[in-house]
C-alpha positions as CSV (number, residue, x, y, z in Angstrom):
1,M,-24.1,-3.1,74.7
2,S,-22.8,-1.0,71.7
3,E,-23.9,2.6,71.3
4,H,-25.5,4.0,68.1
5,Y,-24.3,7.3,66.5
6,E,-25.5,9.5,63.7
7,V,-23.5,11.3,61.0
8,S,-22.6,14.9,61.9
9,V,-23.0,17.4,59.1
10,G,-20.5,19.7,60.8
11,G,-18.0,16.9,61.0
12,L,-18.5,16.1,57.3
13,L,-17.9,19.7,56.4
14,T,-14.8,19.8,58.6
15,A,-13.4,16.8,56.7
16,I,-14.1,18.5,53.4
17,K,-12.5,21.7,54.5
18,R,-9.3,19.8,55.5
19,S,-9.2,18.3,52.0
20,W,-10.6,21.0,49.6
21,L,-7.2,22.4,48.6
22,K,-5.9,19.0,47.7
23,L,-9.1,18.3,45.8
24,L,-8.8,21.6,43.9
25,L,-5.2,20.9,43.0
26,I,-5.9,17.3,41.8
27,S,-8.9,18.6,39.7
28,L,-6.8,21.3,38.1
29,I,-4.1,18.7,37.3
30,I,-6.7,16.4,35.7
31,A,-8.2,19.3,33.7
32,A,-4.7,20.3,32.5
33,I,-3.9,16.7,31.5
34,T,-7.2,16.5,29.7
35,F,-6.5,19.8,27.8
36,V,-3.0,18.6,26.9
37,I,-4.4,15.3,25.6
38,L,-7.1,17.1,23.6
39,L,-4.3,19.3,22.1
40,Q,-2.8,16.1,20.7
41,V,-6.1,15.0,19.1
42,S,-6.6,16.2,15.5
43,P,-9.5,18.6,15.2
44,R,-12.5,17.6,13.1
45,Y,-14.6,20.2,11.3
46,M,-18.2,19.8,10.1
47,S,-19.9,21.7,7.3
48,E,-23.5,21.4,6.2
49,A,-25.4,22.1,2.9
50,R,-29.2,22.0,2.8
51,V,-31.4,20.8,-0.1
52,L,-35.1,21.3,-0.6
53,V,-36.8,18.3,-2.3
54,S,-39.6,18.9,-4.7
55,P,-42.0,16.4,-6.5
56,T,-40.7,14.3,-9.4
57,A,-42.8,14.0,-12.5
58,S,-43.2,12.1,-15.8
59,F,-45.7,12.3,-18.7
60,Q,-47.6,9.4,-17.2
61,N,-47.7,10.9,-13.7
62,P,-47.4,14.7,-13.9
63,A,-46.3,16.3,-10.6
64,S,-47.3,19.9,-11.5
65,D,-49.9,21.6,-13.6
66,R,-49.3,23.7,-16.7
67,T,-48.4,26.7,-14.5
68,G,-45.8,24.8,-12.5
69,N,-47.6,24.4,-9.3
70,P,-47.0,21.1,-7.5
71,I,-49.9,18.8,-7.3
72,Q,-48.2,15.8,-5.7
73,N,-47.5,15.5,-2.0
74,I,-44.1,14.4,-0.6
75,D,-44.4,12.1,2.4
76,Q,-41.7,11.0,4.8
77,A,-41.0,7.8,2.8
78,T,-40.1,10.0,-0.2
79,I,-37.7,12.1,1.9
80,L,-36.1,8.9,3.3
81,S,-35.7,7.5,-0.2
82,Q,-33.9,10.7,-1.3
83,I,-31.6,10.4,1.7
84,Q,-30.6,6.9,0.5
85,V,-30.1,8.3,-3.0
86,I,-27.7,11.0,-1.7
87,Q,-25.7,8.3,0.1
88,S,-25.5,6.1,-2.9
89,R,-22.2,5.2,-4.4
90,D,-23.0,6.8,-7.7
91,I,-23.5,10.2,-6.1
92,I,-20.3,9.9,-4.1
93,S,-18.5,8.7,-7.3
94,G,-19.7,11.9,-8.9
95,V,-18.2,13.9,-6.0
96,I,-14.8,12.1,-6.5
97,D,-14.9,12.9,-10.2
98,N,-15.9,16.5,-9.8
99,L,-13.3,17.3,-7.1
100,K,-10.6,15.0,-8.7
101,L,-10.0,13.4,-5.2
102,M,-8.2,10.5,-6.7
103,D,-5.5,13.0,-7.9
104,D,-5.5,14.9,-4.5
105,V,-2.3,13.8,-2.8
106,A,-3.4,15.1,0.6
107,F,-6.8,13.4,0.5
108,Q,-5.3,10.1,-0.8
109,T,-2.8,10.2,2.0
110,Y,-5.7,10.5,4.5
111,V,-7.5,7.6,2.8
112,A,-4.3,5.5,2.8
113,S,-3.9,6.2,6.6
114,Q,-7.5,5.1,7.2
115,T,-7.1,2.0,5.0
116,N,-3.7,0.9,6.3
117,S,-5.0,1.3,9.9
118,Y,-7.9,-0.9,9.0
119,L,-5.8,-3.5,7.2
120,S,-3.3,-3.7,10.1
121,D,-6.2,-4.3,12.5
122,I,-7.6,-7.2,10.6
123,L,-4.2,-8.5,9.2
124,P,-1.4,-8.0,11.7
125,F,2.3,-8.5,11.2
126,G,2.2,-6.7,7.8
127,L,0.3,-9.5,6.1
128,G,-2.1,-7.1,4.3
129,S,-1.2,-5.2,1.2
130,R,-0.5,-1.5,1.5
131,Y,-2.8,1.1,0.0
132,Q,-0.3,2.1,-2.6
133,D,-0.2,-1.5,-3.9
134,I,-3.9,-1.8,-4.3
135,P,-5.4,-1.6,-7.8
136,K,-6.9,1.7,-9.0
137,D,-10.5,0.5,-9.0
138,I,-10.2,-0.8,-5.4
139,Q,-8.7,2.5,-4.4
140,V,-11.8,4.2,-5.7
141,E,-14.0,1.9,-3.7
142,L,-12.0,2.5,-0.6
143,T,-12.2,6.3,-1.2
144,I,-15.9,6.0,-1.5
145,D,-16.0,4.0,1.8
146,V,-14.0,6.7,3.6
147,I,-16.2,9.5,2.3
148,T,-19.3,7.6,3.2
149,A,-18.1,7.1,6.7
150,N,-17.7,10.9,7.1
151,I,-21.1,11.8,5.6
152,Q,-24.2,12.3,7.7
153,V,-27.5,12.9,5.8
154,A,-30.7,13.6,7.7
155,S,-34.0,15.4,7.1
156,L,-35.1,18.4,9.1
157,T,-38.1,17.8,11.3
158,E,-41.5,18.3,9.5
159,S,-40.0,19.7,6.4
160,R,-38.8,18.8,2.9
161,V,-35.3,20.0,3.6
162,I,-32.4,17.5,3.8
163,G,-29.1,18.4,5.6
164,L,-25.9,17.1,4.0
165,R,-23.0,17.1,6.6
166,Y,-19.4,16.2,6.0
167,Y,-16.8,15.8,8.7
168,S,-13.1,16.3,8.0
169,S,-9.9,17.5,9.6
170,D,-9.6,20.2,6.9
171,P,-12.3,22.8,7.2
172,K,-12.1,23.8,3.5
173,R,-12.4,20.2,2.4
174,A,-15.4,19.7,4.6
175,A,-17.3,22.6,3.0
176,T,-16.1,21.6,-0.5
177,I,-17.2,18.0,-0.3
178,A,-20.5,19.0,1.3
179,N,-21.3,21.4,-1.6
180,S,-20.0,19.0,-4.2
181,L,-22.3,16.3,-2.7
182,A,-25.3,18.6,-3.0
183,S,-24.3,19.6,-6.6
184,S,-23.8,16.0,-7.6
185,Y,-27.2,15.1,-6.2
186,I,-28.8,17.9,-8.3
187,E,-26.9,16.8,-11.4
188,W,-27.9,13.2,-10.8
189,Q,-31.6,14.3,-10.7
190,R,-31.1,16.3,-14.0
191,S,-29.5,13.2,-15.6
192,E,-32.3,11.0,-14.4
193,T,-34.9,13.5,-15.7
194,V,-33.1,13.5,-19.1
195,Q,-33.0,9.7,-19.2
196,Q,-36.7,9.6,-18.2
197,N,-37.6,12.1,-20.9
198,Q,-35.7,10.1,-23.4
199,D,-37.6,7.0,-22.4
200,D,-40.8,8.9,-22.5
201,S,-40.0,10.2,-26.0
202,I,-39.5,6.6,-27.2
203,R,-42.7,5.4,-25.6
204,L,-44.7,8.4,-26.8
205,A,-43.3,8.0,-30.4
206,R,-44.6,4.5,-30.5
207,L,-48.0,5.5,-29.0
208,I,-48.2,8.4,-31.5
209,D,-47.6,6.1,-34.5
210,D,-50.3,3.7,-33.3
211,L,-52.7,6.6,-32.7
212,K,-52.1,8.1,-36.1
213,N,-53.1,4.8,-37.6
214,E,-56.2,4.7,-35.4
215,V,-57.1,8.3,-36.3
216,E,-56.8,7.6,-40.0
217,K,-58.9,4.4,-39.7
218,S,-61.6,6.2,-37.6
219,E,-61.8,9.2,-39.9
220,A,-61.9,6.9,-43.0
221,A,-64.8,5.0,-41.3
222,V,-66.7,8.2,-40.8
223,A,-66.3,9.3,-44.4
224,D,-67.2,5.9,-45.8
225,Y,-70.3,5.7,-43.6
226,R,-71.4,9.2,-44.7
227,A,-71.0,8.3,-48.4
228,K,-72.8,4.9,-47.9
229,K,-75.8,6.4,-46.1
230,G,-75.9,9.6,-48.1
231,I,-75.5,11.8,-45.0
232,Y,-73.9,15.0,-46.0
233,Q,-72.6,17.7,-43.7
234,T,-72.5,21.4,-44.3
235,S,-69.8,23.8,-43.0
236,Q,-72.2,25.6,-40.6
237,N,-71.8,24.2,-37.1
238,D,-71.5,20.6,-38.3
239,V,-75.2,20.5,-39.3
240,T,-76.2,17.8,-41.7
241,L,-77.7,18.7,-45.0
242,S,-81.1,17.2,-44.2
243,R,-81.3,19.3,-41.0
244,Q,-80.3,22.4,-42.9
245,Q,-83.0,21.7,-45.5
246,L,-85.6,21.2,-42.8
247,T,-84.6,24.6,-41.3
248,E,-84.8,26.4,-44.6
249,L,-88.1,24.8,-45.6
250,N,-89.6,25.8,-42.3
251,S,-88.4,29.4,-42.8
252,R,-89.9,29.5,-46.3
253,I,-93.2,28.2,-45.1
254,I,-93.4,30.9,-42.4
255,A,-92.6,33.5,-45.1
256,A,-95.3,32.1,-47.5
257,R,-97.9,32.2,-44.7
258,E,-97.0,35.8,-43.8
259,R,-97.3,36.9,-47.4
260,R,-100.6,35.1,-47.9
261,A,-102.1,36.5,-44.7
262,E,-100.9,40.0,-45.6
263,S,-102.4,39.9,-49.1
264,E,-105.7,38.6,-47.9
265,I,-105.9,41.2,-45.1
266,R,-105.0,44.1,-47.5
267,A,-107.5,42.9,-50.2
268,K,-110.3,42.6,-47.6
269,L,-109.5,46.0,-46.2
270,I,-109.8,47.7,-49.7
271,R,-113.0,45.9,-50.5
272,D,-114.5,47.0,-47.2
273,M,-113.5,50.6,-48.0
274,L,-115.0,50.4,-51.5
275,K,-118.3,48.9,-50.2
276,R,-118.6,51.4,-47.3
277,D,-118.0,54.8,-49.0
278,G,-116.1,54.2,-52.1
279,E,-113.2,56.4,-50.8
280,V,-109.9,54.8,-51.0
281,S,-107.6,57.8,-50.9
282,N,-106.3,56.8,-47.5
283,A,-105.4,53.2,-48.5
284,P,-101.7,52.4,-48.6
285,E,-101.9,51.1,-52.2
286,T,-102.9,54.6,-53.3
287,M,-99.6,56.0,-52.1
288,R,-97.7,53.2,-53.8
289,S,-99.5,53.4,-57.2
290,P,-98.3,56.3,-59.5
291,L,-101.6,56.0,-61.5
292,L,-103.7,56.3,-58.4
293,Q,-101.7,59.3,-57.3
294,R,-102.3,61.1,-60.6
295,L,-106.0,60.3,-60.5
296,S,-106.2,61.5,-57.0
297,E,-104.5,64.8,-57.9
298,Q,-106.8,65.3,-60.9
299,K,-109.8,64.6,-58.6
300,T,-108.5,67.1,-56.1
301,R,-108.2,69.8,-58.8
302,V,-111.7,69.1,-60.1
303,K,-113.2,69.4,-56.6
304,R,-111.4,72.7,-56.1
305,S,-112.7,74.1,-59.4
306,M,-116.3,73.0,-58.5
307,S,-116.0,74.7,-55.2
308,E,-114.9,78.0,-56.9
309,L,-117.6,77.9,-59.6
310,N,-120.4,77.0,-57.1
311,A,-119.9,80.4,-55.5
312,T,-120.7,82.3,-58.8
313,L,-122.7,79.8,-60.9
314,L,-125.9,77.8,-60.5
315,P,-125.7,74.0,-60.1
316,S,-127.4,73.6,-63.5
317,H,-124.7,75.6,-65.3
318,P,-123.0,73.6,-68.1
319,R,-119.5,74.1,-66.6
320,I,-120.5,72.7,-63.3
321,Q,-122.2,69.8,-65.0
322,Q,-119.0,69.1,-67.0
323,L,-116.9,69.1,-63.8
324,R,-119.3,66.7,-62.1
325,S,-119.0,64.4,-65.1
326,E,-115.2,64.6,-64.9
327,L,-115.4,63.8,-61.2
328,R,-117.5,60.7,-61.8
329,G,-115.2,59.6,-64.5
330,L,-112.2,60.0,-62.1
331,N,-113.9,58.0,-59.3
332,D,-114.7,55.2,-61.8
333,Q,-111.1,55.1,-62.9
334,I,-109.9,55.0,-59.3
335,R,-112.4,52.3,-58.4
336,Q,-111.4,50.2,-61.4
337,E,-107.7,50.6,-60.5
338,M,-108.3,49.6,-56.9
339,L,-110.4,46.6,-58.0
340,R,-107.5,45.6,-60.2
341,I,-105.1,45.9,-57.3
342,V,-107.4,43.9,-55.0
343,S,-107.7,41.2,-57.7
344,S,-103.9,41.1,-57.9
345,M,-103.6,40.8,-54.1
346,E,-106.1,38.0,-54.1
347,N,-104.2,36.2,-56.8
348,D,-101.0,36.7,-54.8
349,A,-102.8,35.2,-51.8
350,I,-103.9,32.2,-53.9
351,I,-100.3,31.7,-55.2
352,A,-98.9,32.0,-51.6
353,R,-101.5,29.5,-50.4
354,A,-100.5,27.1,-53.1
355,R,-96.8,27.6,-52.4
356,E,-97.5,27.1,-48.7
357,K,-99.2,23.8,-49.4
358,S,-96.3,22.7,-51.7
359,L,-93.7,23.6,-49.0
360,L,-95.7,21.8,-46.3
361,K,-95.8,18.7,-48.5
362,S,-92.0,18.9,-49.1
363,L,-91.5,19.5,-45.4
364,N,-93.5,16.3,-44.5
365,D,-91.6,14.3,-47.0
366,L,-88.3,15.6,-45.7
367,K,-89.4,14.8,-42.1
368,N,-90.2,11.2,-43.1
369,L,-86.8,11.0,-44.7
370,S,-85.2,12.5,-41.6
371,V,-86.9,9.9,-39.4
372,Q,-85.5,7.2,-41.5
373,T,-82.0,8.6,-41.3
374,D,-82.0,9.2,-37.5
375,G,-80.6,5.8,-36.8
376,D,-77.9,6.3,-39.4
377,E,-77.0,9.6,-37.8
378,I,-76.8,8.1,-34.4
379,Q,-74.3,5.5,-35.7
380,L,-72.5,8.3,-37.5
381,R,-72.2,10.4,-34.3
382,A,-70.7,7.3,-32.5
383,L,-68.1,7.0,-35.2
384,E,-67.4,10.7,-35.0
385,R,-67.0,10.6,-31.3
386,E,-64.5,7.8,-31.6
387,A,-62.6,9.7,-34.3
388,R,-62.7,12.9,-32.2
389,T,-61.4,11.0,-29.1
390,N,-58.6,9.5,-31.0
391,R,-57.7,12.9,-32.4
392,E,-57.7,14.6,-29.0
393,L,-55.6,11.8,-27.5
394,L,-53.2,12.1,-30.4
395,N,-52.9,15.9,-29.9
396,T,-52.3,15.4,-26.2
397,Y,-49.5,12.9,-26.8
398,L,-48.0,15.1,-29.5
399,A,-47.8,18.0,-26.9
400,R,-46.2,15.8,-24.3
401,F,-43.8,14.4,-26.9
402,R,-42.7,18.0,-27.8
403,D,-42.3,18.7,-24.1
404,A,-40.3,15.6,-23.5
405,N,-38.1,16.4,-26.5
406,A,-37.5,19.9,-25.2
407,R,-36.3,18.5,-21.9
408,K,-33.9,16.0,-23.4
409,D,-31.1,18.5,-23.1
410,S,-29.5,18.3,-19.6
411,A,-28.8,22.1,-19.7
412,I,-32.5,22.8,-19.6
413,A,-33.8,19.7,-17.8
414,P,-35.5,20.6,-14.5
415,A,-34.1,19.4,-11.2
416,Y,-36.7,18.5,-8.7
417,A,-34.5,19.6,-5.8
418,T,-32.9,23.0,-4.9
419,I,-29.9,23.9,-2.9
420,I,-31.2,26.4,-0.4
421,S,-28.1,26.7,1.7
422,K,-24.5,26.1,0.7
423,A,-21.9,24.7,3.1
424,H,-19.5,27.3,4.5
425,I,-16.0,26.9,5.8
426,P,-16.3,26.3,9.6
427,S,-14.3,28.7,11.8
428,A,-14.2,26.4,14.8
429,P,-13.7,22.6,15.0
430,Y,-16.7,20.4,15.6
431,F,-14.6,18.1,17.8
432,P,-12.8,18.3,20.2
433,K,-14.1,21.2,22.2
434,R,-11.0,21.7,24.3
435,V,-12.0,24.3,26.8
436,P,-15.5,22.9,27.5
437,M,-14.2,19.4,27.8
438,A,-11.3,20.5,30.2
439,L,-13.9,22.4,32.3
440,L,-16.1,19.3,32.4
441,A,-13.1,17.2,33.5
442,F,-12.3,19.7,36.2
443,F,-15.8,19.7,37.7
444,A,-16.2,15.9,37.3
445,S,-12.9,15.2,39.1
446,F,-13.7,17.7,41.8
447,L,-17.1,16.2,42.5
448,I,-15.6,12.7,42.5
449,G,-13.0,13.8,44.9
450,L,-15.7,15.3,47.2
451,A,-17.5,12.0,47.1
452,I,-14.3,10.0,48.0
453,V,-13.5,12.4,50.9
454,S,-17.0,12.0,52.3
455,V,-17.0,8.2,52.1
456,M,-13.5,8.0,53.7
457,A,-14.6,10.3,56.5
458,V,-17.7,8.2,57.2
459,L,-15.7,5.0,57.2
460,S,-13.1,6.3,59.6
461,N,-15.8,7.2,62.2
462,G,-14.6,10.8,62.2
463,V,-18.0,12.3,61.6
464,Y,-20.2,10.6,64.2
465,A,-21.5,12.7,67.1
466,G,-23.6,11.6,70.2
467,R,-26.1,8.8,70.6
468,D,-28.3,7.8,67.8
469,R,-31.7,9.3,68.8
470,R,-33.5,7.2,66.2
471,K,-32.9,4.1,68.4
472,N,-35.2,3.4,71.6
473,D,-33.6,3.8,75.0
474,P,-32.7,0.5,76.7
475,I,-35.1,-0.7,79.5
476,E,-33.5,-0.5,83.0
477,P,-33.8,-3.7,85.0
478,Q,-36.2,-3.5,88.0
479,P,-35.4,-5.0,91.4
480,V,-37.2,-8.2,92.4
481,F,-38.4,-8.7,96.0
482,Y,-38.8,-12.2,97.6
483,E,-40.7,-12.9,100.8
484,I,-38.7,-14.7,103.6
485,D,-40.4,-17.5,105.5
486,Q,-40.2,-16.6,109.3
487,K,-41.0,-20.0,110.6
């Protein structure tokens, strides 16, 4: 029976120790060969420009308010659409024109090498035309294809920033084309904005012409309706004439009532004073009437003279009797004047009452007329609202038309994207990374060599030691005893 053995770690390490120097030498040789091969590979440089995308706008769908703040959100689909725009042939054609790449001998030589290599692959034995023999327009298309193959456009994660990368064997050209691609994209947006503003101006001009006719018709309808229904309007807060007349009549009625009430109250007050004690010197009318003031002064002088003579003369003295007679005469004159004033006040009250009645009658007539014209005013307000709406819409379109005309110049047209980072000339090639790749070849070849040495050691039975303890021991045979017949 065959014996079972297990792999010895010590034996495996011994086999590796015997071969490590050889493995190291082979790995170094492979790394050196890799480095030499990479030295023969033309280096490629990468330069990146970054663009921040902002909302687009038109007069029908404004993207920002009057202060310039954006009011439209940009979703991922918008960013992806802008990436496709950047990679479009029109943008790349702008790059070719800006940098004059069709006249750049070095770049056209590179395009020719790429094109001739492609033609030789699909048409061997020189059956295809050379790049120099191709027509100019086809050369432009091939140049666009070469540039497109070296462009990488991608959006940064969770942002509105788009990175524009260009790969080239010339570091300066990589940065130049990346920056020109970003500038061409911005210029394309400006030209599109100008074109959009021109289209908007044309559409707005047509709308404005139609609205002008509508405004003229609506305002003429308002004027005709006013003249037909006799509804006139004052210049005070757009109040109609009938409304203003109602307000004025109401104010005049209130004034007439106040004047009547004041005259009646003053007349009653003076009559009560005359009936009570006949003394009216404290009445307001006494102070306002010059005649009453003179009579009151004379009365005061007579009373003062009587007081002086009463101290020296008897009441029956002729002088005192004369003064008493003068005093009675003055009182009668004052009374007569006050009665005349009271009569005048009563007449004023009567006139005020009559005027109040007349004004009330005029107010009632005007109210009845106003009730009849309410329906006409309702229709008039509807016509005015229509005219006002047309006028406001016309003013809005006129403002947008002026705004669109102001942006028709490409020099002042806004671009809804901004270059936030220009491409710089790279100092190190993007590919190949010679030292890292040589080190990677070294470690990879060394590890592969270790694996090969280990497998060869196992296959040559040079790393087995002892019996395999994982297997069960074989069962020893037991002796068999037989009984012998003695007969």
